[in-house]
C-alpha positions as CSV (number, residue, x, y, z in Angstrom):
1,M,49.5,-6.9,9.9
2,S,52.5,-8.3,11.7
3,V,55.0,-6.4,9.6
4,V,56.3,-3.2,11.4
5,H,59.0,-2.3,8.9
6,Q,60.0,-3.8,5.5
7,L,63.4,-3.2,3.9
8,S,65.3,-4.9,1.1
9,V,67.0,-7.1,3.7
10,G,63.8,-8.4,5.3
11,W,61.1,-7.6,7.8
12,L,60.8,-6.4,11.4
13,L,57.7,-8.2,12.9
14,D,55.3,-7.6,15.7
15,H,54.2,-11.2,16.5
16,L,52.0,-10.1,19.5
17,S,50.0,-7.7,17.3
18,F,49.3,-10.4,14.7
19,I,48.0,-12.8,17.4
20,N,45.7,-10.2,18.8
21,K,44.3,-9.2,15.4
22,I,43.1,-12.7,14.7
23,N,39.7,-11.7,16.4
24,Y,39.5,-14.1,19.4
25,Q,36.0,-12.9,20.3
26,L,33.3,-15.0,21.8
27,H,29.7,-13.8,21.0
28,Q,27.3,-15.1,23.6
29,Q,23.7,-14.5,24.4
30,L,23.0,-12.9,27.7
31,D,20.3,-14.6,29.8
32,P,17.2,-12.4,29.8
33,C,16.8,-12.8,33.6
34,C,20.2,-11.3,34.2
35,S,20.6,-7.6,34.7
36,K,23.5,-5.6,33.5
37,N,24.1,-4.4,37.0
38,E,24.3,-7.9,38.4
39,P,27.7,-9.6,38.4
40,T,28.1,-12.3,35.8
41,S,30.5,-15.2,35.5
42,T,32.6,-13.5,32.9
43,H,35.8,-11.5,33.6
44,S,34.9,-7.9,32.7
45,D,38.0,-6.1,33.9
46,S,39.6,-4.6,30.8
47,L,42.7,-6.6,29.8
48,Q,42.9,-8.2,33.2
49,M,44.4,-11.6,33.5
50,D,41.9,-14.4,33.5
51,S,43.3,-16.2,36.4
52,M,40.4,-18.6,36.8
53,S,40.4,-20.1,33.3
54,S,42.7,-22.5,31.5
55,F,44.0,-19.7,29.1
56,G,47.4,-19.5,30.7
57,A,48.7,-17.3,27.8
58,S,45.7,-15.0,27.5
59,A,43.9,-12.2,29.1
60,T,40.2,-11.3,28.7
61,F,37.8,-8.4,28.7
62,T,34.1,-8.2,28.1
63,A,32.1,-5.8,26.1
64,F,28.3,-5.6,25.9
65,D,26.3,-5.0,22.7
66,S,24.0,-2.2,23.5
67,T,21.4,-3.3,20.9
68,S,18.6,-5.6,22.0
69,K,17.7,-8.1,19.3
70,P,14.2,-9.7,19.1
71,D,15.4,-13.0,17.8
72,N,14.0,-15.5,20.2
73,D,10.9,-17.6,19.7
74,D,8.8,-15.6,22.1
75,G,9.4,-12.4,20.2
76,G,11.2,-11.0,23.2
77,N,14.5,-9.3,23.3
78,F,17.8,-10.7,24.3
79,E,21.2,-9.0,24.6
80,M,24.5,-10.2,23.2
81,F,27.9,-9.7,24.9
82,I,31.3,-10.1,23.4
83,Q,34.1,-11.6,25.4
84,K,37.5,-10.9,23.8
85,Y,40.7,-12.7,24.5
86,V,44.2,-11.2,24.0
87,F,47.6,-12.7,24.4
88,R,49.5,-11.9,27.6
89,P,51.9,-9.1,26.5
90,E,54.4,-9.9,29.2
91,L,55.2,-13.2,27.3
92,F,56.8,-11.0,24.6
93,D,58.5,-8.7,27.2
94,V,62.0,-9.8,26.5
95,T,63.9,-6.8,27.9
96,K,67.4,-8.3,28.3
97,P,69.4,-10.9,26.4
98,Y,69.3,-14.4,27.8
99,I,73.1,-14.4,27.9
100,T,74.8,-11.0,28.0
101,P,77.9,-10.4,25.8
102,A,79.9,-9.7,29.0
103,I,79.2,-13.2,30.3
104,H,80.0,-14.7,26.9
105,K,83.4,-12.9,26.8
106,E,84.3,-14.4,30.2
107,G,84.2,-17.8,28.5
108,Q,86.4,-16.6,25.7
109,Q,89.6,-15.5,27.2
110,T,92.1,-13.6,25.2
111,N,94.9,-14.9,23.0
112,E,92.6,-17.4,21.2
113,K,94.1,-19.1,18.2
114,E,92.0,-21.2,15.9
115,D,93.2,-23.8,13.5
116,V,90.0,-24.8,11.7
117,M,91.7,-26.8,9.0
118,N,93.2,-29.2,11.6
119,G,90.1,-29.1,13.8
120,V,92.1,-27.9,16.8
121,K,91.5,-24.8,18.8
122,K,94.3,-23.6,21.0
123,E,93.3,-21.2,23.8
124,N,95.4,-19.5,26.5
125,F,93.5,-19.2,29.8
126,I,94.6,-17.1,32.7
127,S,94.1,-19.0,36.0
128,I,93.2,-17.4,39.3
129,I,96.7,-17.6,40.6
130,G,98.0,-15.8,37.5
131,K,99.6,-18.7,35.7
132,K,98.8,-19.5,32.1
133,R,97.8,-22.9,30.9
134,K,97.1,-24.3,27.5
135,R,94.2,-26.4,26.5
136,C,93.5,-28.1,23.2
137,V,89.9,-28.5,22.1
138,V,89.2,-30.8,19.2
139,F,86.1,-30.0,17.2
140,N,84.1,-32.7,15.5
141,Q,83.0,-32.4,11.9
142,G,79.5,-31.1,12.9
143,E,81.0,-28.3,14.9
144,L,83.4,-27.4,12.1
145,D,80.5,-27.3,9.7
146,A,78.5,-25.0,12.1
147,M,81.5,-22.7,12.4
148,E,81.9,-22.4,8.6
149,Y,78.1,-21.8,8.2
150,H,78.2,-19.1,10.8
151,T,81.1,-17.4,9.1
152,E,79.2,-17.4,5.8
153,I,76.0,-15.7,7.1
154,R,77.4,-13.6,10.0
155,G,77.8,-10.4,7.9
156,L,74.2,-10.8,6.6
157,I,72.8,-11.4,10.1
158,L,74.7,-8.5,11.6
159,D,74.2,-5.9,8.9
160,G,70.7,-6.7,7.9
161,S,69.5,-6.9,11.5
162,S,71.1,-3.6,12.3
163,Q,69.2,-1.9,9.6
164,L,65.8,-3.2,10.7
165,I,66.6,-2.6,14.4
166,Q,67.5,1.1,13.6
167,E,64.1,1.5,11.9
168,G,62.4,0.0,14.9
169,L,64.2,2.4,17.3
170,K,63.4,5.4,15.1
171,S,59.7,4.5,15.0
172,G,59.5,3.8,18.7
173,F,58.5,0.1,18.2
174,L,61.8,-0.8,19.9
175,H,63.1,1.3,22.8
176,P,66.5,1.4,24.6
177,L,66.4,0.1,28.1
178,S,67.1,2.8,30.8
179,E,68.9,2.1,34.0
180,K,65.7,2.6,36.0
181,Q,63.8,0.2,33.9
182,E,66.6,-2.4,34.1
183,K,66.5,-2.3,37.9
184,C,62.7,-2.8,37.9
185,I,62.7,-5.8,35.6
186,K,60.8,-8.7,37.1
187,P,61.2,-12.3,36.0
188,I,58.4,-13.5,33.6
189,T,56.1,-16.1,35.2
190,L,55.1,-18.6,32.7
191,P,51.5,-20.0,32.9
192,L,51.2,-22.9,35.3
193,D,48.7,-24.7,33.1
194,T,50.7,-24.6,29.8
195,C,49.3,-26.1,26.6
196,K,49.2,-29.9,26.6
197,L,48.5,-30.4,22.9
198,S,51.5,-32.6,22.5
199,E,50.3,-35.0,25.2
200,L,46.8,-35.0,23.6
201,C,48.3,-35.9,20.2
202,E,50.2,-38.7,21.8
203,M,47.0,-40.0,23.4
204,A,45.1,-39.7,20.1
205,K,47.6,-42.1,18.5
206,H,46.6,-44.9,20.9
207,L,42.8,-44.5,20.5
208,P,41.0,-47.2,18.6
209,S,40.9,-46.5,14.9
210,L,37.6,-45.3,13.5
211,N,36.0,-46.2,10.2
212,E,35.9,-43.8,7.3
213,M,32.4,-42.6,8.1
214,E,33.3,-41.7,11.7
215,L,36.3,-39.8,10.4
216,E,34.3,-37.3,8.5
217,T,35.1,-33.7,9.2
218,L,33.4,-32.3,12.3
219,Q,32.0,-28.8,11.6
220,L,31.3,-26.6,14.6
221,M,27.9,-24.9,13.9
222,E,26.8,-21.4,14.9
223,D,24.6,-22.7,17.7
224,D,27.0,-25.3,19.0
225,V,27.2,-25.2,22.8
226,S,29.5,-28.1,23.5
227,V,31.3,-30.9,21.8
228,M,32.2,-34.3,23.2
229,E,35.9,-34.6,23.7
230,Q,36.2,-37.9,22.0
231,D,34.7,-36.3,18.8
232,L,37.7,-34.0,18.5
233,F,40.4,-36.7,18.4
234,S,42.0,-37.9,15.1
235,R,39.6,-36.0,12.8
236,V,39.5,-32.6,11.2
237,V,37.5,-30.1,13.1
238,E,36.4,-26.9,11.3
239,N,35.0,-23.6,12.5
240,N,33.4,-22.1,9.4
241,S,31.5,-19.5,11.3
242,S,32.5,-15.8,11.6
243,F,33.1,-16.1,15.3
244,T,35.6,-17.7,17.6
245,K,34.6,-21.0,19.1
246,M,35.7,-22.3,22.5
247,I,36.4,-26.0,23.0
248,T,37.5,-28.0,26.0
249,L,40.0,-30.8,26.0
250,M,41.1,-32.6,29.1
251,G,39.9,-29.7,31.3
252,Q,41.8,-27.1,29.2
253,K,40.0,-24.5,27.1
254,Y,41.1,-23.7,23.6
255,L,40.0,-21.0,21.2
256,L,39.4,-21.8,17.5
257,P,39.5,-18.7,15.3
258,P,36.9,-18.0,12.6
259,K,37.3,-19.8,9.3
260,S,39.9,-22.2,10.6
261,S,40.4,-25.9,11.2
262,F,42.7,-28.4,13.0
263,L,43.6,-32.0,13.2
264,L,44.6,-33.2,16.7
265,S,47.0,-36.0,15.8
266,D,50.5,-36.5,14.4
267,I,52.0,-37.7,11.2
268,S,51.2,-41.3,12.0
269,C,47.5,-40.5,11.6
270,M,47.1,-37.9,8.8
271,H,44.6,-39.8,6.6
272,P,41.7,-37.6,8.0
273,L,43.4,-34.6,6.6
274,V,44.1,-36.3,3.3
275,N,40.6,-37.6,3.1
276,C,39.3,-34.0,3.1
277,R,40.6,-33.8,-0.4
278,K,41.8,-30.2,0.1
279,T,45.1,-28.8,-1.2
280,Y,47.1,-25.9,0.2
281,D,49.0,-23.1,-1.5
282,V,51.4,-22.8,1.5
283,I,52.5,-25.6,3.9
284,V,54.6,-24.6,7.0
285,I,56.3,-27.4,8.9
286,D,58.1,-27.1,12.2
287,P,59.4,-30.6,12.9
288,P,60.6,-31.6,16.4
289,W,64.2,-32.1,15.4
290,Q,66.4,-34.4,17.4
291,N,69.1,-32.7,19.4
292,K,71.0,-33.2,22.7
293,S,68.9,-30.6,24.6
294,V,65.7,-32.5,23.7
295,K,67.2,-35.8,24.8
296,R,68.3,-34.3,28.1
297,S,65.1,-32.5,29.0
298,N,62.7,-35.1,27.6
299,R,60.5,-32.1,26.9
300,Y,58.9,-33.6,23.8
301,S,59.3,-36.5,21.4
302,Y,61.4,-35.9,18.3
303,L,60.9,-37.3,14.8
304,S,63.5,-39.3,12.8
305,P,64.3,-38.2,9.3
306,L,62.3,-41.3,8.0
307,Q,59.2,-40.2,9.9
308,I,59.4,-36.6,8.6
309,K,59.7,-38.0,5.0
310,Q,56.3,-39.8,5.5
311,I,54.4,-36.5,5.6
312,P,52.1,-36.8,2.5
313,I,53.1,-33.5,0.9
314,S,52.2,-34.7,-2.6
315,K,48.6,-35.3,-1.5
316,L,48.2,-32.0,0.4
317,A,50.1,-29.5,-1.9
318,A,48.3,-27.5,-4.6
319,P,50.2,-26.8,-7.8
320,N,53.2,-24.5,-7.2
321,C,52.6,-24.9,-3.4
322,L,55.2,-23.2,-1.3
323,V,56.7,-25.5,1.4
324,I,58.4,-23.8,4.3
325,T,60.3,-25.9,6.9
326,W,61.7,-24.5,10.2
327,V,65.1,-25.9,11.0
328,T,67.8,-25.6,13.6
329,N,71.3,-24.4,12.9
330,R,72.6,-28.0,12.8
331,Q,74.1,-28.5,9.4
332,K,73.1,-32.2,9.4
333,H,69.4,-31.1,9.4
334,L,69.9,-28.4,6.8
335,R,71.6,-30.8,4.4
336,F,68.8,-33.4,5.1
337,I,66.1,-30.9,4.0
338,K,67.9,-29.8,0.9
339,E,69.4,-33.1,-0.3
340,E,66.9,-35.7,0.9
341,L,63.6,-34.4,2.3
342,Y,62.6,-31.9,-0.4
343,P,63.7,-34.1,-3.3
344,S,61.6,-37.0,-1.8
345,W,58.6,-34.7,-1.9
346,S,59.4,-33.4,-5.4
347,V,60.1,-29.9,-3.9
348,N,62.7,-27.6,-5.4
349,V,64.7,-25.5,-2.9
350,V,64.2,-21.8,-3.8
351,A,65.5,-19.9,-0.8
352,Q,66.8,-20.0,2.8
353,W,65.7,-17.3,5.3
354,H,66.8,-16.5,8.8
355,W,64.8,-15.6,11.9
356,V,66.8,-13.3,14.1
357,K,65.6,-13.0,17.7
358,I,66.1,-9.7,19.5
359,T,65.0,-8.0,22.8
360,N,62.6,-5.1,23.0
361,S,65.6,-2.8,23.0
362,G,67.1,-4.3,19.8
363,E,69.8,-6.6,21.2
364,F,70.4,-10.1,20.1
365,V,68.9,-12.6,22.7
366,F,72.2,-14.5,22.5
367,P,75.7,-13.2,21.6
368,L,76.0,-13.4,17.8
369,D,79.3,-15.4,18.1
370,S,78.3,-17.6,21.0
371,P,79.6,-21.1,20.4
372,H,76.6,-22.7,22.0
373,K,73.4,-20.9,21.0
374,K,72.9,-18.5,18.2
375,P,70.3,-15.7,18.1
376,Y,69.0,-17.0,14.8
377,E,67.5,-20.1,13.2
378,G,66.6,-20.9,9.6
379,L,63.7,-21.6,7.2
380,I,64.1,-23.5,4.0
381,L,61.6,-22.5,1.3
382,G,60.8,-24.7,-1.7
383,R,58.2,-25.1,-4.4
384,V,56.4,-28.2,-5.4
385,Q,57.5,-29.2,-8.9
386,E,54.8,-29.0,-11.5
387,K,53.8,-32.3,-13.2
388,A,53.6,-32.0,-16.9
389,A,50.5,-34.1,-17.1
390,L,48.6,-31.7,-14.8
391,P,46.9,-28.6,-16.3
392,I,47.9,-25.3,-15.0
393,R,45.4,-24.3,-12.3
394,N,45.0,-20.7,-13.5
395,A,47.0,-19.4,-16.4
396,D,46.6,-15.8,-15.1
397,V,48.1,-16.6,-11.8
398,K,51.8,-15.8,-11.8
399,V,54.2,-17.6,-9.4
400,L,56.3,-14.8,-7.9
401,P,60.0,-15.5,-7.3
402,I,61.1,-16.0,-3.7
403,P,64.2,-13.9,-2.8
404,D,67.0,-15.7,-1.0
405,H,68.6,-14.9,2.4
406,K,65.9,-12.6,3.7
407,L,65.8,-11.8,7.4
408,I,62.8,-12.0,9.8
409,V,63.6,-10.0,12.9
410,S,61.3,-10.1,15.9
411,V,61.0,-10.3,19.7
412,P,60.4,-14.0,20.4
413,C,57.7,-15.3,22.7
414,T,59.0,-16.8,25.9
415,L,56.8,-19.9,25.4
416,H,59.0,-22.7,24.0
417,S,59.4,-23.0,20.2
418,H,56.7,-20.3,19.5
419,K,57.4,-19.2,15.9
420,P,56.4,-15.9,14.4
421,S,53.7,-15.7,11.7
422,L,54.8,-15.6,8.1
423,A,51.5,-14.3,6.8
424,G,52.7,-10.7,6.4
425,M,55.5,-11.8,4.0
426,F,53.3,-13.5,1.5
427,L,49.9,-11.6,1.6
């Protein structure tokens, strides 16, 4: 379970623990001609980084099943070994804030006077030579809306987070940073071969369209050894087995957990998922929102509001489906979800939650009142409206109410836009 502590204000999560409990284990048959004492091609050092593989964010260790099993055709025995993959813990080792409060205060000199009504902020700055100068900063409507929104939720974020952080410090899950530890902090080295799924999805859009028969779901069987790469594009791929499967795409290896599936595409090609005729009780959406940072960095392509509306929620949602959308703090996006997106999907807004990002010692990753980046972002939760013509799926199933303004507090992953799991809050 990813939930470390639960209070009335929300949850303190351990995202790393959740990932590692997914059971990323590969069960493989050991060649009978090989001896235990002979070196194999697997990495058997316990929890050592697998520097030779494409798993930039994982480490591996290998364990052998001591029982020989007479399952081959010759009646002979063979031995199974288990190769387990775990997430690199240092990618959650956020020991210090990204911007310290001291640095933040240097940009906010004393004697600030705000006139929010007029959209003018007057600040007195002390220059190096000791003279004072005045500067007027005119805020646009979006900035004024953001300031008002922050004022509304600031108390909730501060008080609720403090309660959960105190519980984490008491239990030892969070721990204050000592001066000795602070001096020994090393910068986190991100994987060189980072995940390229976005590039693969972009490539899948330009592949020739397949007919309905070719788009049938591809099921990875127990004895599958390899799958052709072209078979994995623009179609639903399922792993219905009890073991993790490893697949290779463009030279990179990916792990598919037991009882899971994926569609390698984007919203321009979602008919393979719709054609499966499956509906879902919970749908979580993390759209690539348009913002200035994305435009400058060109890190990924963003979606327009019209494109996001085209997601076929009505065909994917089960009755009373809970729809959860991650959103930035930009008020334009929040209003779009509540006033346009959800109504277009026949989804009623039921709650707004907040993800608060902290360090391992319980500090906000950004100053709470930073004018640029906040240590929190939002989730908008809604329920699909029941159609009167449809029968109730199960009269005994009660739809539990969703509380508003809950907090999810966790140490974020240093990989870009890596969101925490929400499973612990609904299971």
